[in-house]
Residue, then its C-alpha position, 0 to 999 in steps of 0.5 A: m500499500k505505502e509503494n502505491n502512494e509513492n507511486q501516485t506522488n511520483n506521478k503527480e510530480f512528474t505530471n506537474e513538471c510536465h505541465t509547467i514545462l508545457t505551459a512555458v513551452s506553449d508561452f514561448i511559442y505564443v510569443i516568439g512562435g512562427k517562422w519569423k520573429l526570431m529572424i527579425i529580432i536577430a536581422i535588427a541585432r545585426g544592424n538592420n534597423r529600417f523596414t526595407e533592410i530587415q525585408r531583405q535580410v529575412k528572405g521570403i517575408s512579405a511586407r504585410v506579414l513583416s508589418s504585422e510581426l514588427k507590431d507584435l514584437e513591439l506589443n510584447g516589448f522586443l522592440i520600438k519603432k523610432v519615428e523620426v519626423g522630417y523629409p523624408v520620414t524616417i522609421e527605424y527599429e531598436l531592440l529593447p533590452y528585453s530582446e536579449t533574454l532571447q540570446e541563449v535561445v538563439e545560440a542554442m537554436t543556431k548551434w542545433g541548426i548547424q549541427h542538423r544541417e551537417k547530419i543531413k549533408i552527411e547522411m545524403n553523401s552516405d546515401k549517394s556513395k552507396q549507389 
């Protein structure tokens, strides 16, 4: 009977931990998910502050989608839109300090992406040599 109670306690702890992890990942995906937001943040972090520069660096993104994603990132506290009145009006995007909290995530994703691309190349070369 005691062993059964210990299993229930362990299962409950495991379930709580799983719920916590799933909730945290869900929050991350909600805020940063999709294929564009992190790429936009990376492009701005590398000095591409104007709309057309960002669009040029983030291959495949439409102007409408970029505009929408920039608004979402601004609403979530990752960047600000700076408008300089004059002729012509200049609009630039600047990352806020909160965006730096993604640095470890971006580094981990970069490392994994490079590793994965190498794995696929090796497997493709291995398949070609077998033919």
